[in-house]
MARTORSE-534166 format. One record per residue (C-alpha): residue number from 1; residue in one letter; x, y, z. Coordinates in steps of 0.2 Angstrom, whole numbers, padded with zeros to 4 digits. Last residue first. Layout:
{NUM, 'A', {X, Y, Z}},
...
% end
This chain:
{332, 'K', {-0093, -0012, -0077}},
{331, 'K', {-0078, -0005, -0087}},
{330, 'K', {-0090, 0001, -0102}},
{329, 'N', {-0100, 0011, -0089}},
{328, 'K', {-0085, 0020, -0083}},
{327, 'L', {-0079, 0024, -0101}},
{326, 'N', {-0097, 0031, -0105}},
{325, 'N', {-0096, 0042, -0089}},
{324, 'L', {-0079, 0048, -0094}},
{323, 'F', {-0084, 0053, -0111}},
{322, 'D', {-0101, 0061, -0105}},
{321, 'S', {-0091, 0072, -0093}},
{320, 'M', {-0079, 0077, -0106}},
{319, 'D', {-0093, 0082, -0118}},
{318, 'D', {-0102, 0092, -0104}},
{317, 'N', {-0087, 0102, -0099}},
{316, 'I', {-0081, 0106, -0116}},
{315, 'I', {-0085, 0124, -0117}},
{314, 'P', {-0080, 0126, -0099}},
{313, 'Y', {-0062, 0123, -0105}},
{312, 'D', {-0061, 0139, -0116}},
{311, 'E', {-0051, 0149, -0102}},
{310, 'Y', {-0038, 0135, -0103}},
{309, 'D', {-0031, 0142, -0120}},
{308, 'I', {-0034, 0149, -0137}},
{307, 'Y', {-0030, 0166, -0132}},
{306, 'D', {-0041, 0181, -0137}},
{305, 'N', {-0056, 0171, -0131}},
{304, 'K', {-0072, 0164, -0138}},
{303, 'S', {-0063, 0149, -0146}},
{302, 'D', {-0074, 0141, -0159}},
{301, 'Y', {-0077, 0122, -0155}},
{300, 'L', {-0073, 0105, -0162}},
{299, 'I', {-0074, 0089, -0151}},
{298, 'I', {-0069, 0073, -0159}},
{297, 'K', {-0073, 0056, -0151}},
{296, 'S', {-0062, 0041, -0154}},
{295, 'N', {-0064, 0022, -0151}},
{294, 'E', {-0056, 0015, -0167}},
{293, 'I', {-0042, 0028, -0170}},
{292, 'L', {-0038, 0032, -0188}},
{291, 'N', {-0055, 0034, -0195}},
{290, 'E', {-0061, 0047, -0183}},
{289, 'L', {-0043, 0053, -0182}},
{288, 'P', {-0045, 0062, -0199}},
{287, 'L', {-0056, 0075, -0191}},
{286, 'A', {-0042, 0081, -0178}},
{285, 'D', {-0026, 0086, -0186}},
{284, 'F', {-0029, 0090, -0205}},
{283, 'E', {-0047, 0096, -0206}},
{282, 'P', {-0048, 0102, -0188}},
{281, 'T', {-0032, 0113, -0189}},
{280, 'Y', {-0018, 0113, -0176}},
{279, 'Y', {-0007, 0129, -0179}},
{278, 'M', {-0019, 0142, -0185}},
{277, 'D', {-0034, 0137, -0173}},
{276, 'N', {-0050, 0144, -0179}},
{275, 'D', {-0061, 0128, -0177}},
{274, 'V', {-0052, 0123, -0161}},
{273, 'C', {-0048, 0105, -0158}},
{272, 'V', {-0052, 0092, -0144}},
{271, 'I', {-0049, 0073, -0146}},
{270, 'L', {-0056, 0061, -0134}},
{269, 'A', {-0049, 0044, -0136}},
{268, 'D', {-0054, 0027, -0129}},
{267, 'A', {-0039, 0017, -0127}},
{266, 'K', {-0034, 0003, -0139}},
{265, 'I', {-0022, 0012, -0150}},
{264, 'N', {-0013, 0001, -0162}},
{263, 'K', {-0021, 0009, -0177}},
{262, 'L', {-0012, 0025, -0173}},
{261, 'K', {0004, 0017, -0178}},
{260, 'D', {0005, 0023, -0196}},
{259, 'E', {0002, 0041, -0191}},
{258, 'V', {0015, 0041, -0178}},
{257, 'N', {0026, 0055, -0184}},
{256, 'Y', {0038, 0065, -0174}},
{255, 'E', {0055, 0068, -0182}},
{254, 'L', {0055, 0087, -0182}},
{253, 'V', {0047, 0088, -0165}},
{252, 'A', {0062, 0079, -0158}},
{251, 'D', {0074, 0091, -0166}},
{250, 'N', {0064, 0106, -0159}},
{249, 'R', {0066, 0099, -0141}},
{248, 'L', {0084, 0097, -0144}},
{247, 'K', {0086, 0115, -0149}},
{246, 'F', {0075, 0122, -0136}},
{245, 'D', {0085, 0114, -0121}},
{244, 'Y', {0101, 0121, -0129}},
{243, 'I', {0094, 0138, -0132}},
{242, 'D', {0088, 0140, -0114}},
{241, 'I', {0071, 0148, -0112}},
{240, 'F', {0071, 0163, -0100}},
{239, 'L', {0071, 0175, -0115}},
{238, 'G', {0054, 0167, -0120}},
{237, 'E', {0044, 0178, -0108}},
{236, 'D', {0052, 0194, -0115}},
{235, 'V', {0047, 0188, -0133}},
{234, 'F', {0028, 0185, -0128}},
{233, 'D', {0028, 0203, -0120}},
{232, 'D', {0036, 0211, -0135}},
{231, 'M', {0023, 0201, -0146}},
{230, 'L', {0009, 0208, -0136}},
{229, 'V', {0014, 0226, -0139}},
{228, 'D', {0018, 0224, -0157}},
{227, 'L', {0002, 0215, -0161}},
{226, 'E', {-0008, 0229, -0153}},
{225, 'D', {0002, 0242, -0164}},
{224, 'N', {-0001, 0231, -0179}},
{223, 'T', {-0020, 0232, -0175}},
{222, 'M', {-0029, 0217, -0169}},
{221, 'K', {-0045, 0210, -0177}},
{220, 'Q', {-0036, 0199, -0190}},
{219, 'F', {-0025, 0190, -0177}},
{218, 'I', {-0040, 0187, -0166}},
{217, 'N', {-0050, 0178, -0180}},
{216, 'K', {-0035, 0167, -0184}},
{215, 'S', {-0033, 0161, -0166}},
{214, 'F', {-0018, 0167, -0157}},
{213, 'Y', {-0001, 0161, -0152}},
{212, 'N', {0005, 0153, -0168}},
{211, 'S', {0013, 0168, -0176}},
{210, 'Y', {0022, 0171, -0159}},
{209, 'L', {0033, 0156, -0163}},
{208, 'L', {0042, 0167, -0176}},
{207, 'R', {0045, 0181, -0164}},
{206, 'N', {0051, 0168, -0151}},
{205, 'I', {0064, 0162, -0163}},
{204, 'S', {0070, 0180, -0166}},
{203, 'V', {0072, 0183, -0148}},
{202, 'M', {0080, 0166, -0145}},
{201, 'M', {0093, 0171, -0157}},
{200, 'K', {0096, 0187, -0147}},
{199, 'S', {0100, 0177, -0132}},
{198, 'L', {0112, 0166, -0142}},
{197, 'S', {0120, 0182, -0149}},
{196, 'D', {0123, 0188, -0131}},
{195, 'S', {0134, 0173, -0127}},
{194, 'Y', {0132, 0157, -0117}},
{193, 'V', {0150, 0152, -0116}},
{192, 'E', {0157, 0135, -0120}},
{191, 'S', {0154, 0138, -0138}},
{190, 'Y', {0145, 0126, -0149}},
{189, 'F', {0130, 0138, -0152}},
{188, 'D', {0142, 0153, -0155}},
{187, 'D', {0144, 0151, -0174}},
{186, 'S', {0125, 0153, -0176}},
{185, 'S', {0117, 0148, -0193}},
{184, 'D', {0112, 0131, -0186}},
{183, 'I', {0100, 0140, -0174}},
{182, 'I', {0091, 0150, -0187}},
{181, 'S', {0090, 0135, -0199}},
{180, 'E', {0083, 0123, -0185}},
{179, 'I', {0070, 0137, -0181}},
{178, 'C', {0065, 0138, -0200}},
{177, 'K', {0064, 0119, -0200}},
{176, 'S', {0052, 0119, -0185}},
{175, 'I', {0041, 0132, -0194}},
{174, 'V', {0041, 0123, -0210}},
{173, 'Y', {0037, 0107, -0202}},
{172, 'R', {0022, 0115, -0192}},
{171, 'Y', {0015, 0122, -0209}},
{170, 'G', {0015, 0105, -0218}},
{169, 'N', {0021, 0091, -0207}},
{168, 'T', {0024, 0086, -0189}},
{167, 'K', {0014, 0071, -0185}},
{166, 'F', {-0001, 0065, -0174}},
{165, 'S', {-0007, 0082, -0169}},
{164, 'S', {-0011, 0094, -0155}},
{163, 'R', {-0024, 0106, -0149}},
{162, 'S', {-0031, 0095, -0135}},
{161, 'V', {-0028, 0077, -0132}},
{160, 'M', {-0037, 0065, -0120}},
{159, 'I', {-0032, 0047, -0118}},
{158, 'F', {-0041, 0033, -0111}},
{157, 'D', {-0040, 0016, -0102}},
{156, 'M', {-0021, 0016, -0101}},
{155, 'E', {-0006, 0004, -0102}},
{154, 'E', {-0012, -0009, -0115}},
{153, 'P', {-0008, 0002, -0130}},
{152, 'Y', {0010, 0004, -0126}},
{151, 'E', {0018, 0010, -0143}},
{150, 'C', {0003, 0019, -0150}},
{149, 'A', {-0005, 0025, -0133}},
{148, 'W', {0012, 0032, -0128}},
{147, 'S', {0016, 0040, -0144}},
{146, 'Y', {-0001, 0048, -0145}},
{145, 'V', {0000, 0055, -0127}},
{144, 'E', {0018, 0061, -0130}},
{143, 'Y', {0013, 0071, -0145}},
{142, 'G', {-0001, 0078, -0135}},
{141, 'G', {0011, 0085, -0123}},
{140, 'L', {0018, 0095, -0138}},
{139, 'G', {0001, 0103, -0139}},
{138, 'R', {-0010, 0098, -0125}},
{137, 'G', {-0009, 0081, -0116}},
{136, 'I', {-0019, 0069, -0105}},
{135, 'V', {-0015, 0051, -0101}},
{134, 'G', {-0028, 0040, -0093}},
{133, 'H', {-0031, 0026, -0080}},
{132, 'V', {-0012, 0021, -0078}},
{131, 'R', {-0003, 0005, -0080}},
{130, 'E', {0014, 0001, -0074}},
{129, 'I', {0013, 0011, -0058}},
{128, 'G', {0025, 0007, -0043}},
{127, 'F', {0025, 0025, -0038}},
{126, 'R', {0043, 0031, -0039}},
{125, 'E', {0051, 0017, -0049}},
{124, 'K', {0036, 0013, -0061}},
{123, 'L', {0031, 0030, -0063}},
{122, 'F', {0048, 0036, -0067}},
{121, 'Q', {0051, 0023, -0080}},
{120, 'R', {0035, 0027, -0089}},
{119, 'K', {0039, 0046, -0088}},
{118, 'F', {0057, 0044, -0096}},
{117, 'N', {0049, 0031, -0108}},
{116, 'V', {0037, 0044, -0115}},
{115, 'R', {0051, 0057, -0117}},
{114, 'D', {0061, 0044, -0126}},
{113, 'L', {0046, 0041, -0137}},
{112, 'I', {0046, 0059, -0142}},
{111, 'T', {0064, 0057, -0147}},
{110, 'Y', {0081, 0062, -0139}},
{109, 'K', {0098, 0068, -0144}},
{108, 'P', {0110, 0065, -0130}},
{107, 'F', {0116, 0081, -0121}},
{106, 'N', {0133, 0086, -0129}},
{105, 'H', {0125, 0103, -0135}},
{104, 'K', {0123, 0108, -0117}},
{103, 'L', {0130, 0095, -0105}},
{102, 'G', {0128, 0106, -0090}},
{101, 'T', {0115, 0094, -0083}},
{100, 'T', {0102, 0108, -0080}},
{99, 'S', {0105, 0116, -0097}},
{98, 'P', {0104, 0100, -0108}},
{97, 'S', {0090, 0093, -0098}},
{96, 'C', {0085, 0081, -0084}},
{95, 'S', {0070, 0088, -0075}},
{94, 'N', {0071, 0107, -0070}},
{93, 'P', {0072, 0111, -0084}},
{92, 'F', {0065, 0103, -0099}},
{91, 'G', {0074, 0089, -0109}},
{90, 'L', {0064, 0075, -0102}},
{89, 'S', {0047, 0081, -0097}},
{88, 'T', {0041, 0089, -0082}},
{87, 'I', {0029, 0077, -0074}},
{86, 'S', {0011, 0080, -0069}},
{85, 'I', {0003, 0066, -0059}},
{84, 'F', {-0015, 0067, -0056}},
{83, 'Y', {-0025, 0056, -0044}},
{82, 'Y', {-0043, 0056, -0049}},
{81, 'K', {-0060, 0057, -0040}},
{80, 'E', {-0058, 0070, -0027}},
{79, 'F', {-0047, 0080, -0039}},
{78, 'D', {-0062, 0082, -0050}},
{77, 'L', {-0058, 0079, -0068}},
{76, 'P', {-0076, 0081, -0075}},
{75, 'K', {-0081, 0095, -0063}},
{74, 'G', {-0090, 0093, -0046}},
{73, 'K', {-0075, 0099, -0036}},
{72, 'A', {-0063, 0108, -0046}},
{71, 'T', {-0052, 0098, -0059}},
{70, 'L', {-0060, 0105, -0075}},
{69, 'R', {-0059, 0124, -0072}},
{68, 'Y', {-0042, 0121, -0063}},
{67, 'L', {-0034, 0113, -0078}},
{66, 'D', {-0021, 0127, -0079}},
{65, 'N', {-0015, 0120, -0063}},
{64, 'I', {-0007, 0105, -0072}},
{63, 'S', {0004, 0119, -0080}},
{62, 'H', {0016, 0117, -0065}},
{61, 'Y', {0024, 0101, -0072}},
{60, 'T', {0033, 0112, -0085}},
{59, 'Q', {0029, 0123, -0100}},
{58, 'N', {0037, 0129, -0116}},
{57, 'F', {0031, 0115, -0128}},
{56, 'R', {0015, 0110, -0119}},
{55, 'H', {0013, 0099, -0104}},
{54, 'C', {0009, 0080, -0102}},
{53, 'Y', {-0003, 0076, -0088}},
{52, 'I', {-0004, 0058, -0081}},
{51, 'I', {-0020, 0052, -0074}},
{50, 'A', {-0019, 0039, -0060}},
{49, 'N', {-0035, 0030, -0055}},
{48, 'T', {-0029, 0013, -0051}},
{47, 'I', {-0015, 0015, -0038}},
{46, 'N', {-0008, -0002, -0034}},
{45, 'G', {-0010, -0009, -0016}},
{44, 'E', {-0013, -0027, -0021}},
{43, 'E', {-0031, -0026, -0017}},
{42, 'D', {-0034, -0011, -0029}},
{41, 'Y', {-0030, 0006, -0024}},
{40, 'E', {-0038, 0024, -0026}},
{39, 'P', {-0028, 0040, -0026}},
{38, 'T', {-0035, 0057, -0022}},
{37, 'G', {-0028, 0072, -0030}},
{36, 'K', {-0011, 0080, -0033}},
{35, 'A', {0006, 0073, -0038}},
{34, 'L', {0018, 0086, -0045}},
{33, 'Y', {0034, 0081, -0054}},
{32, 'E', {0053, 0085, -0057}},
{31, 'V', {0063, 0070, -0063}},
{30, 'V', {0082, 0070, -0061}},
{29, 'V', {0093, 0058, -0070}},
{28, 'N', {0107, 0051, -0059}},
{27, 'E', {0115, 0042, -0074}},
{26, 'L', {0114, 0046, -0092}},
{25, 'V', {0114, 0032, -0106}},
{24, 'S', {0115, 0033, -0125}},
{23, 'G', {0108, 0018, -0134}},
{22, 'S', {0100, 0029, -0147}},
{21, 'E', {0083, 0025, -0140}},
{20, 'F', {0089, 0033, -0124}},
{19, 'E', {0094, 0024, -0108}},
{18, 'F', {0090, 0031, -0091}},
{17, 'R', {0101, 0028, -0075}},
{16, 'D', {0099, 0029, -0056}},
{15, 'L', {0083, 0038, -0058}},
{14, 'V', {0082, 0053, -0046}},
{13, 'F', {0065, 0060, -0040}},
{12, 'R', {0060, 0078, -0037}},
{11, 'D', {0045, 0085, -0028}},
{10, 'Y', {0029, 0096, -0029}},
{9, 'G', {0014, 0091, -0019}},
{8, 'I', {0005, 0075, -0012}},
{7, 'F', {0014, 0059, -0014}},
{6, 'E', {0019, 0054, 0004}},
{5, 'E', {0002, 0059, 0011}},
{4, 'N', {-0006, 0044, 0002}},
{3, 'D', {0006, 0031, 0009}},
{2, 'V', {0006, 0017, -0005}},
{1, 'M', {0000, 0000, 0000}},
% end
């Protein structure tokens, strides 16, 4: 039996070693995480209601708090009903990353599947969990969810993915290739000193990423002056991102494609997409999944906010409740 009180709150755990798909091995691998909610146990003392949250491109474990409109009492993902474990992914500070290990450009190249295996190994060693109730992800976190469900289809009952896709192609591929080109153009990237030029490079990259931050409608409504002000705020936040962490993250995104493996998914799937999203579009990233994932439900909605973000979550409350209730009835 696991002690409930032991697993509530932010913490770090150290894996003795972690092996990448490439065969590279790191020792004393740090994992940053947050465990929150109410665990339930089977007769052997295994946690049966764990839900794993996978964060977006520039976020950490802390972004689980963005779900507050869905995890409050009486809401679909009520903390009193489920036990959430939010893990800062491989390659992100303050989990094991190029910046926090000091390896910088010598950090092993990793894949989206490496990020999944990093979390699976952590769950087994820290909590004794080898099968979870569900996995939820947004954006880049959704890449992990799809990869997890494709490669290890027996390890979860359901998946939920919001504003994400099953491959890097088209517009997203062009953006990531542009970022790759910007970074490769720097003579200072392989220097031992983090120079001003690398910080300026992150400014350029963040201006490029800003193009995906709003819905189509909002971009058209704002004046250029308004865009400039908000862009400056966005860029300032991005200055805290380490270029070495960012580079390997972008490399992993460029290689991501699980389209041919989606048929392996056995979990029930809830896919959420925004009609006016510029980066993840319904016609290419959501609707095709109705035919590619057997037990899938697609939710499309128009964002009512300037930012396509967690403020929209009440829109999908009823759909999410129905999805989870149907799942519960199937298990009876």
